[in-house]
ROVOVO-444688 format. One record per residue (C-alpha): residue number from 1; x, z, y. Coordinates in nm, 3 decimals. Each point is the difference from the previous one (the first is absolute). Layout:
BEGIN
<NUM, <X, Z, Y>>
...
This chain:
BEGIN
<1, <5.960, 6.527, 4.769>>
<2, <-0.366, 0.039, 0.183>>
<3, <-0.007, 0.133, 0.340>>
<4, <-0.142, 0.367, 0.075>>
<5, <-0.253, -0.183, 0.254>>
<6, <-0.208, -0.311, 0.025>>
<7, <-0.100, 0.065, 0.388>>
<8, <-0.052, 0.290, 0.240>>
<9, <-0.241, 0.215, 0.253>>
<10, <0.117, 0.166, 0.299>>
<11, <-0.227, 0.312, 0.003>>
<12, <-0.035, 0.112, 0.392>>
<13, <-0.255, 0.104, 0.288>>
<14, <0.007, -0.169, 0.336>>
<15, <0.345, 0.104, 0.216>>
<16, <0.203, 0.105, -0.298>>
<17, <0.220, -0.285, 0.028>>
<18, <-0.111, -0.209, -0.244>>
<19, <0.055, -0.325, 0.215>>
<20, <0.378, 0.048, 0.030>>
<21, <0.009, 0.107, -0.362>>
<22, <-0.137, -0.306, -0.098>>
<23, <0.254, -0.220, 0.269>>
<24, <0.300, 0.178, -0.201>>
<25, <-0.151, -0.072, -0.336>>
<26, <-0.096, -0.366, 0.081>>
<27, <0.451, -0.023, 0.125>>
<28, <0.038, 0.028, -0.374>>
<29, <0.018, -0.326, -0.156>>
<30, <-0.276, -0.085, -0.206>>
<31, <-0.231, 0.250, 0.113>>
<32, <-0.323, -0.030, 0.153>>
<33, <-0.232, 0.248, 0.140>>
<34, <-0.289, -0.227, 0.090>>
<35, <-0.141, 0.273, 0.288>>
<36, <-0.343, 0.186, -0.002>>
<37, <-0.133, -0.227, -0.302>>
<38, <-0.353, 0.178, -0.014>>
<39, <-0.036, 0.071, 0.341>>
<40, <-0.384, -0.016, 0.023>>
<41, <0.018, -0.158, 0.348>>
<42, <0.257, -0.276, -0.137>>
<43, <0.243, -0.041, -0.257>>
<44, <0.344, -0.020, 0.006>>
<45, <0.077, -0.027, 0.368>>
<46, <-0.236, 0.047, 0.341>>
<47, <-0.191, -0.294, 0.072>>
<48, <0.096, -0.171, -0.387>>
<49, <-0.228, -0.091, -0.173>>
<50, <0.172, -0.145, -0.318>>
<51, <0.253, 0.197, -0.190>>
<52, <0.151, -0.176, -0.315>>
<53, <-0.261, -0.281, 0.000>>
<54, <-0.271, 0.258, -0.040>>
<55, <-0.240, 0.022, 0.285>>
<56, <-0.114, 0.293, 0.171>>
<57, <-0.371, -0.034, -0.192>>
<58, <0.137, -0.051, -0.320>>
<59, <0.196, 0.292, 0.022>>
<60, <-0.306, 0.195, 0.107>>
<61, <-0.169, -0.151, -0.271>>
<62, <0.236, 0.111, -0.313>>
<63, <0.333, 0.158, 0.170>>
<64, <0.135, -0.012, -0.356>>
<65, <0.065, -0.314, 0.034>>
<66, <0.237, 0.025, 0.351>>
<67, <0.129, 0.326, -0.210>>
<68, <0.127, -0.275, -0.293>>
<69, <0.104, -0.201, 0.248>>
<70, <0.233, 0.218, 0.157>>
<71, <0.151, 0.100, -0.318>>
<72, <0.063, -0.345, -0.131>>
<73, <0.151, -0.122, 0.348>>
<74, <0.336, -0.225, 0.011>>
<75, <0.319, 0.207, 0.033>>
<76, <0.125, 0.351, -0.112>>
<77, <-0.260, 0.225, 0.091>>
<78, <-0.321, -0.015, 0.200>>
<79, <-0.213, 0.312, 0.132>>
<80, <-0.209, 0.050, 0.297>>
<81, <-0.105, 0.325, 0.221>>
<82, <-0.311, 0.230, -0.092>>
<83, <-0.173, 0.280, 0.270>>
<84, <-0.284, 0.174, -0.043>>
<85, <-0.295, -0.192, 0.089>>
<86, <0.109, -0.304, -0.194>>
<87, <-0.192, -0.146, -0.286>>
<88, <-0.058, 0.309, -0.244>>
<89, <-0.051, -0.212, -0.242>>
<90, <0.350, -0.101, -0.043>>
<91, <0.184, 0.384, -0.010>>
<92, <-0.077, 0.123, -0.351>>
<93, <0.092, -0.360, -0.166>>
<94, <0.348, 0.020, 0.242>>
<95, <0.056, 0.377, -0.094>>
<96, <-0.064, -0.057, -0.365>>
<97, <0.187, -0.297, -0.076>>
<98, <0.372, 0.124, -0.075>>
<99, <0.155, -0.341, 0.112>>
<100, <-0.076, 0.087, 0.340>>
<101, <0.241, 0.159, 0.188>>
<102, <-0.118, 0.257, 0.220>>
<103, <0.147, 0.086, 0.365>>
<104, <-0.127, 0.290, 0.200>>
<105, <0.063, 0.031, 0.370>>
<106, <-0.068, 0.290, 0.155>>
<107, <0.060, 0.140, 0.340>>
<108, <-0.057, 0.314, 0.140>>
<109, <-0.389, -0.002, 0.060>>
<110, <0.050, 0.144, 0.382>>
<111, <0.185, -0.278, 0.095>>
<112, <-0.228, -0.267, -0.188>>
<113, <-0.318, 0.114, 0.172>>
<114, <0.150, -0.014, 0.361>>
<115, <0.179, -0.329, -0.025>>
<116, <-0.334, -0.139, -0.154>>
<117, <-0.181, 0.129, 0.328>>
<118, <0.242, -0.143, 0.193>>
<119, <0.009, -0.338, -0.166>>
<120, <-0.387, -0.018, 0.050>>
<121, <0.058, 0.076, 0.354>>
<122, <0.260, -0.245, 0.065>>
<123, <-0.166, -0.205, -0.256>>
<124, <0.467, -0.105, -0.056>>
<125, <0.066, 0.051, -0.384>>
<126, <0.287, -0.149, -0.025>>
<127, <0.314, -0.009, 0.228>>
<128, <0.272, -0.217, -0.017>>
<129, <0.114, -0.054, 0.324>>
<130, <0.021, 0.316, 0.203>>
<131, <-0.089, -0.168, 0.341>>
<132, <-0.349, -0.040, -0.108>>
<133, <-0.024, 0.407, -0.107>>
<134, <-0.344, 0.096, 0.074>>
<135, <0.037, 0.388, 0.109>>
<136, <-0.302, 0.238, -0.024>>
<137, <-0.073, 0.372, -0.048>>
<138, <-0.299, 0.070, -0.211>>
<139, <-0.199, 0.341, 0.025>>
<140, <-0.026, 0.167, -0.343>>
<141, <-0.279, 0.045, -0.138>>
<142, <0.078, 0.315, -0.296>>
<143, <-0.360, -0.035, -0.182>>
<144, <0.045, -0.374, -0.065>>
<145, <0.361, 0.071, -0.097>>
<146, <-0.122, 0.250, -0.224>>
<147, <-0.223, -0.289, -0.167>>
<148, <0.296, -0.223, -0.034>>
<149, <0.208, 0.259, -0.121>>
<150, <-0.278, 0.084, -0.271>>
<151, <-0.043, -0.405, -0.073>>
<152, <0.401, -0.020, -0.029>>
<153, <0.041, 0.266, -0.281>>
<154, <-0.310, -0.067, -0.168>>
<155, <0.174, -0.345, -0.038>>
<156, <0.320, 0.069, -0.124>>
<157, <-0.161, 0.291, -0.259>>
<158, <-0.200, -0.280, -0.111>>
<159, <0.323, -0.214, -0.056>>
<160, <0.186, 0.252, -0.163>>
<161, <-0.270, 0.115, -0.222>>
<162, <-0.051, -0.336, -0.116>>
<163, <0.412, -0.099, -0.065>>
<164, <-0.007, 0.346, -0.187>>
<165, <-0.300, 0.009, -0.211>>
<166, <0.158, -0.415, -0.113>>
<167, <0.339, 0.145, -0.045>>
<168, <0.148, -0.209, 0.248>>
<169, <0.234, 0.052, 0.323>>
<170, <0.038, -0.123, 0.396>>
<171, <0.250, -0.068, 0.204>>
<172, <-0.024, 0.220, 0.289>>
<173, <0.138, -0.113, 0.336>>
<174, <-0.046, 0.205, 0.300>>
<175, <-0.018, -0.172, 0.380>>
<176, <0.345, 0.193, 0.081>>
<177, <0.127, -0.185, -0.319>>
<178, <-0.046, -0.348, 0.178>>
<179, <0.311, 0.075, 0.161>>
<180, <0.211, -0.013, -0.272>>
<181, <0.174, -0.255, -0.160>>
<182, <0.058, 0.173, -0.329>>
<183, <-0.322, 0.110, -0.040>>
<184, <-0.117, -0.407, -0.007>>
<185, <0.221, -0.105, -0.236>>
<186, <-0.108, 0.256, -0.202>>
<187, <-0.351, -0.095, 0.038>>
<188, <0.143, -0.377, -0.100>>
<189, <0.196, 0.185, -0.338>>
<190, <-0.321, 0.150, -0.087>>
<191, <-0.182, -0.297, 0.019>>
<192, <0.253, -0.131, -0.238>>
<193, <0.132, -0.251, 0.255>>
<194, <0.317, -0.135, 0.047>>
<195, <-0.006, -0.070, 0.383>>
<196, <0.158, 0.241, 0.242>>
<197, <-0.049, 0.043, 0.356>>
<198, <0.310, -0.038, 0.227>>
<199, <-0.171, 0.144, 0.296>>
<200, <-0.320, 0.141, 0.088>>
<201, <-0.294, -0.214, 0.153>>
<202, <-0.014, 0.059, 0.358>>
<203, <-0.269, -0.225, 0.167>>
<204, <-0.274, 0.231, 0.006>>
<205, <0.115, 0.287, 0.247>>
<206, <-0.151, 0.347, 0.002>>
<207, <-0.304, -0.001, 0.235>>
<208, <-0.001, 0.364, 0.057>>
<209, <0.340, 0.188, -0.024>>
<210, <-0.094, 0.305, 0.208>>
<211, <-0.074, 0.349, -0.169>>
<212, <-0.376, -0.009, -0.105>>
<213, <-0.051, 0.276, 0.329>>
<214, <0.112, -0.236, 0.214>>
<215, <-0.268, -0.239, -0.067>>
<216, <-0.286, 0.194, 0.041>>
<217, <-0.196, 0.057, 0.333>>
<218, <-0.081, 0.353, -0.094>>
<219, <0.330, 0.138, -0.194>>
<220, <-0.096, 0.411, 0.042>>
<221, <-0.334, -0.085, -0.182>>
<222, <0.153, -0.234, -0.236>>
<223, <0.260, 0.311, -0.119>>
<224, <-0.267, 0.270, 0.004>>
<225, <-0.243, -0.186, -0.207>>
<226, <0.316, -0.036, -0.231>>
<227, <0.154, 0.334, 0.053>>
<228, <0.111, 0.109, -0.274>>
<229, <0.041, -0.290, -0.211>>
<230, <0.332, -0.196, 0.014>>
<231, <-0.008, -0.180, -0.216>>
<232, <-0.029, -0.234, 0.259>>
<233, <0.358, 0.018, 0.152>>
<234, <-0.164, -0.025, 0.352>>
<235, <0.349, 0.135, 0.185>>
<236, <0.164, -0.219, -0.265>>
<237, <0.222, -0.263, 0.229>>
<238, <-0.021, -0.389, -0.181>>
<239, <0.284, -0.125, -0.091>>
<240, <0.012, -0.415, -0.049>>
<241, <0.389, -0.019, 0.054>>
<242, <0.196, -0.170, -0.310>>
<243, <0.135, 0.290, -0.191>>
<244, <0.402, 0.031, 0.012>>
<245, <0.275, 0.076, -0.221>>
<246, <0.275, 0.211, 0.055>>
<247, <0.253, -0.250, 0.176>>
<248, <0.304, 0.192, -0.233>>
<249, <0.182, -0.275, 0.178>>
<250, <0.007, 0.205, 0.338>>
<251, <0.118, 0.327, -0.099>>
<252, <0.274, 0.091, 0.158>>
<253, <0.256, 0.227, -0.120>>
<254, <0.309, 0.199, 0.098>>
<255, <0.304, -0.080, -0.116>>
<256, <0.121, 0.345, -0.051>>
<257, <-0.281, 0.261, 0.091>>
<258, <-0.249, -0.015, -0.286>>
<259, <-0.292, -0.096, 0.255>>
<260, <-0.243, -0.265, 0.015>>
<261, <-0.219, -0.153, 0.258>>
<262, <-0.327, -0.268, -0.113>>
<263, <-0.099, -0.143, 0.298>>
<264, <-0.311, -0.067, 0.146>>
<265, <0.007, -0.320, 0.240>>
<266, <-0.038, -0.033, 0.361>>
<267, <0.226, 0.177, 0.193>>
<268, <0.237, 0.290, -0.077>>
<269, <0.204, -0.153, -0.328>>
<270, <0.257, -0.133, 0.193>>
<271, <0.078, 0.360, 0.211>>
<272, <-0.023, 0.144, -0.367>>
<273, <0.219, -0.188, -0.174>>
<274, <0.228, 0.025, 0.268>>
<275, <-0.005, 0.395, 0.010>>
<276, <0.072, -0.022, -0.421>>
<277, <0.304, -0.196, 0.090>>
<278, <0.127, 0.223, 0.293>>
<279, <-0.028, 0.284, -0.233>>
<280, <0.203, -0.126, -0.320>>
<281, <0.251, -0.181, 0.286>>
<282, <-0.084, -0.355, -0.131>>
<283, <-0.125, -0.285, 0.132>>
<284, <-0.390, -0.113, -0.013>>
<285, <0.160, -0.274, -0.195>>
<286, <0.130, 0.231, -0.313>>
<287, <-0.325, 0.190, -0.045>>
<288, <-0.150, 0.003, -0.327>>
<289, <-0.322, -0.292, 0.026>>
<290, <-0.144, -0.317, -0.167>>
<291, <0.015, 0.186, -0.344>>
<292, <-0.237, -0.089, -0.314>>
<293, <-0.205, 0.294, -0.160>>
<294, <0.205, 0.026, -0.247>>
<295, <0.308, 0.074, 0.240>>
<296, <-0.189, 0.206, 0.192>>
<297, <-0.073, 0.188, -0.306>>
<298, <0.350, 0.049, -0.106>>
<299, <0.024, 0.149, 0.375>>
<300, <-0.275, 0.254, -0.032>>
<301, <0.136, 0.085, -0.299>>
<302, <0.401, 0.054, 0.071>>
<303, <-0.128, 0.185, 0.339>>
<304, <-0.095, 0.267, -0.109>>
<305, <-0.147, 0.263, 0.270>>
<306, <-0.063, -0.313, 0.196>>
<307, <-0.272, -0.042, 0.292>>
<308, <-0.229, -0.258, 0.059>>
<309, <-0.181, -0.032, 0.325>>
<310, <-0.169, -0.240, 0.225>>
<311, <-0.093, -0.027, 0.390>>
<312, <-0.364, -0.037, 0.111>>
<313, <-0.093, -0.152, 0.357>>
<314, <-0.302, 0.074, 0.218>>
<315, <-0.213, -0.339, -0.075>>
<316, <-0.027, -0.046, 0.370>>
<317, <0.413, 0.015, 0.050>>
<318, <0.033, -0.209, -0.283>>
<319, <-0.213, -0.263, 0.078>>
<320, <0.144, -0.023, 0.311>>
<321, <0.340, -0.074, -0.071>>
<322, <-0.119, -0.225, -0.270>>
<323, <-0.162, -0.223, 0.228>>
<324, <0.271, -0.017, 0.272>>
<325, <0.252, -0.071, -0.243>>
<326, <-0.155, -0.223, -0.268>>
<327, <-0.293, -0.142, 0.177>>
<328, <0.098, -0.052, 0.411>>
<329, <0.282, -0.051, -0.093>>
<330, <0.193, -0.327, -0.088>>
<331, <0.370, 0.108, -0.063>>
<332, <0.139, 0.002, -0.365>>
<333, <-0.229, 0.235, -0.233>>
<334, <-0.344, -0.038, 0.169>>
<335, <-0.275, -0.182, -0.183>>
<336, <-0.025, -0.349, 0.192>>
<337, <-0.253, -0.157, -0.234>>
<338, <-0.196, 0.287, 0.036>>
<339, <-0.005, 0.046, 0.349>>
<340, <-0.091, -0.376, 0.029>>
<341, <-0.252, 0.075, -0.243>>
<342, <-0.143, 0.323, 0.232>>
<343, <0.062, -0.199, 0.299>>
<344, <-0.203, -0.351, -0.083>>
<345, <-0.276, 0.148, -0.251>>
<346, <-0.076, 0.364, 0.070>>
<347, <0.045, -0.112, 0.378>>
<348, <0.243, 0.346, 0.082>>
<349, <0.138, -0.039, 0.315>>
<350, <0.378, -0.063, -0.040>>
<351, <0.150, -0.182, 0.212>>
<352, <0.224, -0.291, -0.144>>
<353, <0.306, 0.173, 0.171>>
<354, <0.050, 0.333, 0.159>>
<355, <0.158, 0.023, 0.282>>
<356, <-0.018, 0.299, 0.152>>
<357, <-0.081, -0.188, 0.395>>
<358, <-0.361, -0.100, -0.182>>
<359, <-0.069, 0.252, -0.244>>
<360, <-0.160, 0.265, 0.126>>
<361, <-0.088, 0.356, -0.092>>
<362, <-0.402, -0.058, -0.024>>
<363, <0.063, -0.322, -0.194>>
<364, <0.230, 0.197, -0.280>>
<365, <-0.353, 0.268, 0.025>>
<366, <-0.168, -0.295, -0.152>>
<367, <0.206, -0.189, -0.183>>
<368, <0.065, 0.333, -0.193>>
<369, <-0.295, 0.078, -0.014>>
<370, <-0.124, -0.288, -0.139>>
<371, <0.251, -0.025, -0.278>>
<372, <-0.153, 0.372, -0.087>>
<373, <-0.288, -0.123, -0.078>>
<374, <0.139, -0.310, -0.190>>
<375, <0.160, 0.294, -0.223>>
<376, <-0.350, 0.160, -0.062>>
<377, <-0.125, -0.358, -0.123>>
<378, <0.314, -0.049, -0.188>>
<379, <0.037, 0.309, -0.179>>
<380, <-0.380, -0.023, -0.106>>
<381, <0.064, -0.329, -0.144>>
<382, <-0.176, -0.158, 0.204>>
<383, <0.275, -0.346, 0.170>>
<384, <0.223, -0.138, -0.204>>
<385, <0.292, 0.098, 0.138>>
<386, <0.241, 0.206, -0.240>>
<387, <-0.013, 0.430, 0.009>>
<388, <0.363, 0.023, 0.082>>
<389, <0.176, 0.278, -0.080>>
<390, <0.080, 0.090, 0.377>>
<391, <-0.344, 0.061, 0.072>>
<392, <-0.185, 0.087, -0.307>>
<393, <-0.118, 0.347, -0.039>>
<394, <0.274, 0.214, -0.029>>
<395, <-0.188, 0.169, -0.262>>
<396, <-0.042, -0.280, -0.220>>
<397, <0.369, 0.006, -0.014>>
<398, <0.013, 0.362, -0.104>>
<399, <-0.218, -0.087, -0.277>>
<400, <0.225, -0.263, -0.114>>
<401, <0.287, 0.182, -0.017>>
<402, <-0.147, 0.235, -0.212>>
<403, <-0.019, -0.232, -0.220>>
<404, <0.397, 0.019, -0.076>>
<405, <0.101, 0.285, 0.159>>
<406, <-0.154, 0.301, 0.260>>
<407, <0.134, 0.104, 0.324>>
<408, <0.067, 0.387, 0.013>>
<409, <-0.026, 0.011, 0.327>>
<410, <-0.179, -0.226, 0.269>>
<411, <0.059, 0.052, 0.337>>
<412, <-0.137, -0.094, 0.366>>
<413, <0.233, -0.177, 0.193>>
<414, <-0.010, 0.255, 0.254>>
<415, <0.145, 0.237, -0.270>>
<416, <0.284, -0.216, -0.069>>
<417, <0.249, 0.160, 0.246>>
<418, <-0.009, 0.353, -0.217>>
<419, <-0.118, -0.049, -0.287>>
<420, <0.221, -0.283, -0.137>>
<421, <0.329, 0.187, 0.111>>
<422, <-0.152, 0.340, -0.170>>
<423, <-0.075, -0.207, -0.297>>
<424, <0.417, -0.053, -0.065>>
<425, <0.079, 0.298, 0.103>>
<426, <-0.156, 0.146, -0.330>>
<427, <0.253, -0.270, -0.162>>
<428, <0.336, 0.075, 0.162>>
<429, <-0.020, -0.094, 0.316>>
<430, <0.091, 0.248, 0.275>>
<431, <0.009, -0.244, 0.282>>
<432, <-0.209, -0.334, -0.063>>
<433, <-0.095, -0.238, 0.240>>
<434, <-0.294, -0.006, 0.215>>
<435, <-0.223, -0.299, -0.050>>
<436, <-0.013, -0.228, 0.262>>
<437, <-0.291, -0.004, 0.297>>
<438, <-0.242, -0.329, -0.041>>
<439, <0.050, -0.277, 0.191>>
<440, <-0.247, -0.136, 0.285>>
<441, <-0.244, -0.282, -0.076>>
<442, <0.033, -0.261, 0.194>>
<443, <-0.083, -0.131, 0.236>>
<444, <-0.221, 0.298, 0.081>>
<445, <-0.023, 0.336, -0.183>>
<446, <-0.345, 0.097, -0.134>>
<447, <0.012, 0.279, 0.245>>
<448, <-0.027, -0.219, 0.262>>
<449, <-0.354, -0.154, -0.138>>
<450, <-0.130, 0.315, -0.190>>
<451, <-0.374, 0.071, 0.056>>
<452, <-0.279, 0.135, -0.212>>
<453, <-0.095, -0.343, -0.135>>
<454, <0.299, -0.124, -0.182>>
<455, <-0.014, 0.364, -0.160>>
<456, <-0.364, -0.079, -0.122>>
<457, <0.104, -0.349, -0.133>>
<458, <0.288, 0.135, -0.179>>
<459, <-0.212, 0.265, -0.152>>
<460, <-0.233, -0.259, -0.112>>
<461, <0.281, -0.233, -0.158>>
<462, <0.231, 0.285, -0.180>>
<463, <-0.297, 0.294, -0.054>>
<464, <0.103, 0.078, -0.308>>
<465, <0.371, 0.073, 0.133>>
<466, <-0.128, 0.246, 0.301>>
<467, <-0.178, 0.136, -0.277>>
<468, <0.248, 0.028, -0.306>>
<469, <0.281, 0.142, 0.238>>
<470, <-0.230, 0.174, 0.259>>
<471, <0.155, -0.203, 0.322>>
<472, <-0.216, 0.092, 0.286>>
<473, <0.053, -0.179, 0.410>>
<474, <0.344, -0.171, 0.057>>
<475, <0.193, 0.221, 0.225>>
<476, <0.179, -0.276, 0.256>>
<477, <0.262, 0.292, 0.072>>
<478, <0.135, 0.032, -0.361>>
<479, <-0.163, -0.294, -0.177>>
<480, <-0.143, 0.233, -0.235>>
<481, <-0.339, 0.139, -0.091>>
């Protein structure tokens, strides 16, 4: 059976994620994307003057020669990236060829516009090592943006109308989809390839993960100039975290009372499990957990009137507990390999062994602050360290839960004492137990080091959680908002 396509073209604009898309396509067996093959300033890659044995001058004299060379190049499938401003003589032949797969990559135009201005300011067009990231804010020019937006819309309409007139369709993919493994493998399937990705290429790091208004020097003018047009998601919090599954095996149910706990890892799990055990007079080991989807679905069907709940923590308190328990400590349960990476590669000032006589309160504040900075980079996809479930955003965990079972009660940590007993009173428990209070973090509590600097850092890391759950500043007296 003849393959559906002979070659492909990625139709995109600058700063839409085309390098990342190309890197993932090149990770597929037998696939090669040859970069910006028809860029007027170079051929394929910057500073390159030949591609597939065709020189820059030969390409400019007859671009169809290079197009044909790409089509017949060795491998299962070859292709290239094409932007506005590339050799326009290539565009119509490519669009008219049904044997050429059209991949149309788009991004929120405000994000790509601002990213383009920052790249021109910093002269940094790709980021592979986050330590070399160049930061900058730029002044937003509404007139330039309007022109940019018109150009992008005209180009997209041209592509759409040409494909409609020729009876073809394209594979549309957005910048945010580049972080979805299933979407990229869907593209491979659409192309007719046998190969699939097992992971997303993480060589390239997001360069500017902040919200749009944080990247400009005139946020008020920017917002005012776009007033009434929220097509650009000005207040959207960028999300580069890996998608999470529902983690059904972690769900915990009481053996007798039809109540199930859907844990958000990061500090309260043991207390809730202990409360569930006391509720039914069993040991924590006798709670129902580590079940698969079929078993859990059977429990849900068999327990009419069941209640499912979860508990979220203030992001700063959660991050501090995780830091003390999983990173600072060297006791069982600590992440020793990650601890070593944070010490040696990220230079977080954690001593080899934490001793009370040598580890001071000021050192703890400095080390925890550095850990929060690391978390900001980690959740933005800028580090090689996994985004672990104990410190990922709680909103991301709940999104994963929802793909299998929705909690019908979301509690904050400070509501547990009253809300959990009230929940089971409605289910027939006259004198339910009280949840245990939170143990103090060691070697120092958050209350001992808390200041506005830590709160600001936590807000930068966990902006989604602050917004989604309405958290305000952490209160040392109660450990809650």
